[in-house]
Every structure is written in C-alpha cells, then in structure tokens.
C-alpha positions as CSV (number, residue, x, y, z in Angstrom):
1,X,223.4,37.4,98.4
2,X,222.9,41.2,98.1
3,X,219.5,42.6,98.4
4,X,218.2,46.0,97.5
5,X,215.0,47.9,97.9
6,X,213.7,49.5,94.7
7,X,211.6,52.6,94.8
8,X,208.2,51.9,93.4
9,X,205.7,54.3,91.8
10,X,202.2,53.9,93.0
11,X,199.3,53.9,90.6
12,X,195.7,54.0,91.7
13,X,193.4,52.2,89.3
14,X,189.7,53.2,89.8
15,X,187.0,50.7,89.2
16,X,184.2,52.2,86.9
17,X,180.9,51.0,88.2
18,X,179.0,48.8,85.7
19,X,181.6,49.3,83.0
20,X,183.8,46.3,83.6
21,X,187.0,48.3,83.6
22,X,189.5,50.2,85.6
23,X,190.9,53.6,84.7
24,X,194.3,55.2,85.7
25,X,196.5,57.9,84.5
26,X,200.3,57.5,84.5
27,X,203.1,58.8,82.4
28,X,205.5,56.0,81.5
29,X,208.9,57.2,80.4
30,X,210.0,53.7,79.3
31,X,208.8,53.2,75.8
32,X,208.4,49.4,76.3
33,X,206.0,49.9,79.2
34,X,203.8,52.3,77.2
35,X,203.9,50.0,74.2
36,X,202.7,47.1,76.2
37,X,199.7,49.1,77.5
38,X,199.0,51.1,74.4
39,X,195.9,49.2,73.4
40,X,194.1,50.5,76.5
41,X,195.3,54.1,76.2
42,X,192.6,56.7,75.5
43,X,194.6,59.5,73.9
44,X,191.7,62.0,74.2
45,X,191.2,61.5,77.9
46,X,195.0,60.9,78.6
47,X,194.2,57.7,80.6
48,X,194.3,54.0,80.5
49,X,191.0,52.1,80.4
50,X,191.8,48.4,81.2
51,X,189.1,45.7,81.2
52,X,188.6,44.1,84.6
53,X,189.6,40.7,83.3
54,X,193.0,42.1,82.1
55,X,194.0,43.9,85.4
56,X,195.8,40.9,86.8
57,X,198.1,40.8,83.7
58,X,198.6,44.5,83.7
59,X,199.5,44.5,87.4
60,X,202.0,41.7,87.0
61,X,203.6,43.5,84.0
62,X,203.8,46.8,85.8
63,X,205.2,45.2,88.9
64,X,208.2,44.1,86.8
65,X,208.9,47.8,86.2
66,X,208.5,48.7,89.8
67,X,205.0,50.2,89.6
68,X,202.6,49.2,92.4
69,X,199.0,49.2,91.4
70,X,196.3,49.8,94.0
71,X,192.7,48.9,92.8
72,X,190.3,51.4,94.2
73,X,186.7,50.1,94.5
74,X,183.8,52.2,93.5
75,X,182.8,52.7,97.1
76,X,186.2,53.9,98.1
77,X,186.6,56.6,95.5
78,X,185.2,59.6,97.5
79,X,188.5,60.5,99.1
80,X,190.0,61.0,95.7
81,X,187.2,63.3,94.5
82,X,187.1,67.1,94.5
83,X,184.6,69.6,93.2
84,X,185.2,72.9,91.6
85,X,182.7,75.5,90.3
86,X,182.4,75.4,86.5
87,X,184.1,78.1,84.5
88,X,186.8,78.8,87.1
89,X,190.5,78.1,86.7
90,X,191.1,74.4,87.0
91,X,193.9,73.6,84.5
92,X,196.2,72.3,87.3
93,X,193.5,70.2,88.8
94,X,192.6,68.7,85.4
95,X,196.2,67.8,84.8
96,X,196.3,65.6,87.9
97,X,192.8,64.0,87.4
98,X,191.9,60.7,86.0
99,X,188.3,61.6,85.2
100,X,186.1,64.6,85.3
101,X,182.4,65.3,84.6
102,X,180.0,68.2,84.9
103,X,177.3,68.1,87.6
104,X,175.1,71.2,87.6
105,X,177.2,74.3,88.1
106,X,180.2,72.2,89.2
107,X,182.9,69.9,87.8
108,X,183.7,66.7,89.7
109,X,187.3,65.5,89.4
110,X,188.6,62.0,90.3
111,X,192.3,62.7,91.2
112,X,195.2,60.4,90.6
113,X,196.0,60.1,94.3
114,X,195.2,61.7,97.6
115,X,198.1,64.3,97.5
116,X,196.6,65.5,94.2
117,X,193.2,65.9,95.9
118,X,194.8,67.8,98.7
119,X,196.6,70.1,96.2
120,X,193.3,70.6,94.3
121,X,191.7,71.8,97.6
122,X,194.6,74.2,98.1
123,X,193.8,75.5,94.6
124,X,190.2,76.3,95.5
125,X,188.4,72.9,95.0
126,X,186.3,71.3,97.7
127,X,186.3,67.6,98.8
128,X,183.3,65.8,97.4
129,X,182.5,64.6,100.9
130,X,182.0,68.3,101.9
131,X,179.4,68.9,99.3
132,X,175.8,67.6,98.8
133,X,176.8,66.3,95.3
134,X,176.2,62.6,94.7
135,X,178.7,61.0,92.3
136,X,179.6,57.5,91.2
137,X,182.3,56.7,88.7
C-alpha cells in the first residue's frame, strides 16, 4: 500500500487569558476551509477568534486539510512577542501579527510564529523579553 508524506502548514493558536478563546491568523486559499471557519473570523482584526470549547473541532477539521494547529498557552506567548516604538514604521510587522496593543510609547505585537518575530526584530523591533514591559494576552 503506497504511503506519502503531505506537507502541513503550521498554525499557532494563542490562548487569550480569561477570555475563553484562542486567536490565530491564517490565510486559507481553499474556500471550503474559510467557509467552515467564517463564523469565528474577525474581519476588522484579520484573525480567527475561536471559543476554547470549539478548538478540538477546529483542529480536527483543519487536520483534514493538512494544517497543524499548535495551542500556545498564555504563559508561553513571550517568545512570539515583539515591541516597537509607537509612530515608527511597522506595517510589515503588523501584517504578520495576530494581535497588537499600545503600551505607553510602544506597541506590543504577538506574531504568528517565531520566524515572524525574528523578522520583526530584523526590522527594528525588540523581543518583549528584552524589555521591561509586562504583557499578557
């Protein structure tokens, strides 16, 4: 019986503390995938916001289309976070973020994945861990 290894696309879903949901950002080029997840899509924030009690179903569905979902706990989010001074160029950073918020004179970004965080640092951001800013999603 032939076997094959399919390439999967990794999606990090970030648990939002005290909100009972996970957020993630992913472009789905298959219309049927997006249609299945449409009810949780926030078109203003360009992300999916899935209630915790629906995540098992969403993961199973996405697995059928070769998406691998990794749930990132609130305590493990720091390695995905970068900080950039407000009012500086951050369009490319924003494009690869799942969430952003202002904190004083800075903007904190939760990036889709670690390579996006590394790229943001190359574009002038700083890892959250290298700042004195406290942040919880």
